[in-house]
TORFINU-117071 format. One line per 5 residues: number of its first residue (from 1); for each residue x, y, z of C-alpha. Coordinates in nm, 2 decimals. Example, Ala and Ser with C-alpha at 12.3 -4.5 7.8 and 13.67 -1.06 7.14 Angstrom:
% residues 2
1> 1.23:-0.45:0.78 | 1.37:-0.11:0.71 .
//
This chain:
% residues 143
1> 0.00:0.00:0.00 | 0.13:0.34:-0.10 | -0.04:0.56:0.17 | -0.20:0.89:0.12 | -0.49:1.08:0.28 .
6> -0.65:1.19:-0.05 | -0.53:0.89:-0.25 | -0.39:0.56:-0.13 | -0.24:0.32:-0.39 | -0.32:-0.05:-0.34 .
11> -0.21:-0.36:-0.52 | -0.21:-0.73:-0.49 | 0.04:-0.98:-0.64 | 0.04:-1.35:-0.64 | 0.35:-1.57:-0.63 .
16> 0.61:-1.74:-0.42 | 0.98:-1.69:-0.35 | 1.19:-1.79:-0.64 | 0.90:-1.78:-0.89 | 0.77:-1.50:-1.11 .
21> 0.50:-1.28:-0.95 | 0.17:-1.20:-1.11 | -0.02:-0.87:-1.06 | -0.37:-0.96:-0.96 | -0.52:-0.61:-0.89 .
26> -0.43:-0.25:-0.85 | -0.64:0.05:-0.74 | -0.66:0.38:-0.57 | -0.86:0.44:-0.25 | -0.98:0.80:-0.20 .
31> -1.11:1.04:0.06 | -1.27:1.38:0.01 | -1.00:1.65:0.06 | -1.26:1.89:0.20 | -1.39:1.65:0.47 .
36> -1.27:1.66:0.83 | -0.97:1.44:0.91 | -1.16:1.19:1.11 | -1.40:1.13:0.83 | -1.12:1.10:0.58 .
41> -0.94:0.84:0.79 | -1.27:0.65:0.83 | -1.33:0.65:0.46 | -0.98:0.52:0.40 | -1.02:0.25:0.67 .
46> -1.35:0.13:0.53 | -1.19:0.10:0.18 | -0.88:-0.07:0.31 | -1.10:-0.32:0.49 | -1.30:-0.38:0.17 .
51> -0.98:-0.43:-0.02 | -0.84:-0.68:0.23 | -1.18:-0.87:0.25 | -1.20:-0.89:-0.13 | -0.84:-1.00:-0.19 .
56> -0.76:-1.19:0.13 | -0.38:-1.13:0.12 | -0.12:-1.33:0.32 | 0.08:-1.02:0.41 | 0.08:-0.64:0.36 .
61> 0.36:-0.41:0.25 | 0.32:-0.04:0.34 | 0.54:0.24:0.21 | 0.73:0.39:0.50 | 0.73:0.77:0.54 .
66> 1.02:0.99:0.46 | 1.06:1.36:0.55 | 1.08:1.53:0.21 | 0.74:1.67:0.23 | 0.57:1.93:0.45 .
71> 0.46:1.84:0.80 | 0.09:1.86:0.71 | 0.14:1.62:0.42 | 0.36:1.39:0.62 | 0.11:1.38:0.91 .
76> -0.19:1.28:0.68 | 0.02:1.02:0.50 | 0.14:0.87:0.83 | -0.21:0.86:0.96 | -0.33:0.68:0.65 .
81> -0.04:0.44:0.68 | -0.14:0.37:1.04 | -0.50:0.29:0.93 | -0.36:0.04:0.68 | -0.13:-0.12:0.94 .
86> -0.41:-0.15:1.19 | -0.64:-0.31:0.94 | -0.37:-0.56:0.85 | -0.30:-0.63:1.22 | -0.67:-0.67:1.29 .
91> -0.66:-0.97:1.05 | -0.34:-1.10:1.19 | -0.14:-1.02:0.88 | 0.23:-0.96:0.88 | 0.32:-0.60:0.78 .
96> 0.64:-0.50:0.60 | 0.75:-0.13:0.58 | 0.97:-0.01:0.30 | 1.09:0.34:0.20 | 1.05:0.45:-0.16 .
101> 1.43:0.44:-0.19 | 1.44:0.08:-0.07 | 1.17:-0.02:-0.33 | 1.35:0.15:-0.62 | 1.69:0.01:-0.52 .
106> 1.55:-0.34:-0.48 | 1.40:-0.32:-0.83 | 1.65:-0.12:-1.03 | 1.86:0.11:-0.82 | 1.73:0.41:-1.02 .
111> 1.39:0.59:-1.04 | 1.41:0.63:-1.42 | 1.48:0.26:-1.46 | 1.22:0.19:-1.19 | 0.95:0.38:-1.40 .
116> 1.06:0.20:-1.72 | 1.05:-0.13:-1.54 | 0.69:-0.06:-1.42 | 0.59:0.04:-1.77 | 0.74:-0.27:-1.91 .
121> 0.56:-0.49:-1.66 | 0.23:-0.30:-1.73 | 0.27:-0.35:-2.11 | 0.36:-0.72:-2.06 | 0.04:-0.75:-1.86 .
126> -0.16:-0.61:-2.15 | -0.18:-0.26:-1.99 | -0.44:-0.40:-1.75 | -0.25:-0.24:-1.46 | -0.09:0.06:-1.63 .
131> -0.03:0.32:-1.35 | -0.28:0.59:-1.43 | -0.19:0.79:-1.12 | 0.11:0.86:-0.91 | -0.04:0.66:-0.63 .
136> -0.02:0.34:-0.83 | 0.35:0.38:-0.92 | 0.46:0.32:-0.56 | 0.22:0.03:-0.50 | 0.34:-0.15:-0.82 .
141> 0.69:-0.14:-0.68 | 0.59:-0.24:-0.33 | 0.40:-0.53:-0.47 .
//
């Protein structure tokens, strides 16, 4: 999950260690930017719960916060990440946290190569999961 208060990228992959992975689903959960914070967090929580119920994952990966953005942005993002972690914990799912740099380095070591790799995977999958928004870029990498 690529957390955000307005948009949270989510994705599901299927596979096992040592075997190719298959993208099952990708999406963006949303909350109204003009709603009070408690209503926004509730909206995200309800959607995360629906996503977990629908896809029944074995584990959850959540992008870890980094301090390149403003305090207000980082707070909302961290709160949304917390909602995702609580939803996973409620189901007894293990949660892994990874920074954007860790994700990019694990895949390619470079953001431009990372973006190209994601586009290549999306094209290979018949564009079914082409990242249409920034929120889906990170979640494709986390998955």
